C-alpha positions, 0 to 999 in steps of 0.5 A: 805220630799217628798212622792210619792203618786203613791205607796200610796195604792199599794198592795204589796207581801204577807210576813209572819211574826212571833214573839216570846213570848220575842218580845210581852213582850218587845213591851208591856214594850215599850208601857208602861205596867209594874207591872200593866199589868203582863199578858203582860210582863210575860210568864205565862199566856201571853197576847199580846197587841192588837196594836202588830198586827200593828207592826207585819204587817209592812212588807217591802214596796216600798219607799214613796219617800225620806222619811227615817224612820231613821229620827226618830233615827238620829239627822241629818236626823231629821234635814234634814226633818225640825226637830230640833231633833228626833221624836218619831215613830208614832207606839209608839203613837199608842201603848201607845193609844192602850194600855190605851183604853182597860183598860179604856173602855174594863175592861182591857180585850184585847180580847174585843178590836176589832178595832182601827183607827186614823189620825196622826195629829202632831209629838211627840218627845221623853219625851213628856207626852200624854193624852188620851181622850175618849168619849164612846157613846153607842157602839161607842168609840171616842178618842184623843190623845194630848200633855200636851200643847194641841196639838192633835197628834192623832185625829178622833180615833175610837175603836170598843169594844166588849160587856163583 
């Protein structure tokens, strides 16, 4: 897979994005919200997971070389990229992590969840379990996400959480 590094960081045109309550509910379900997260999966008093903004911000961009996001779905394209099967989209790993953090460090209040960043370090395959390790030092929240075999898949994570 070859990336065209000359387009990395190039600002593109502005794009307006809209979404419906159904879109945010489906996203929450995909990120693992269930009966313990009814405020994210029902319309009454609906709240939106903070990581949904990352998905909503995805707009058409110039291609990054010959990278094809469809390799995440199609086995033949995954094989062309050197994988033996399709990989899980990074946004899904990001969403699972971003759903865990507010519950554990923000009293399950997504309004306190202000920012999240991290570095993807290894692919995740559908069906693999993830563990989010979190360290809180005063107002600073550090985290990393790893597979059951210990392989770190999201590293150098930082989150900004507002006080209650």
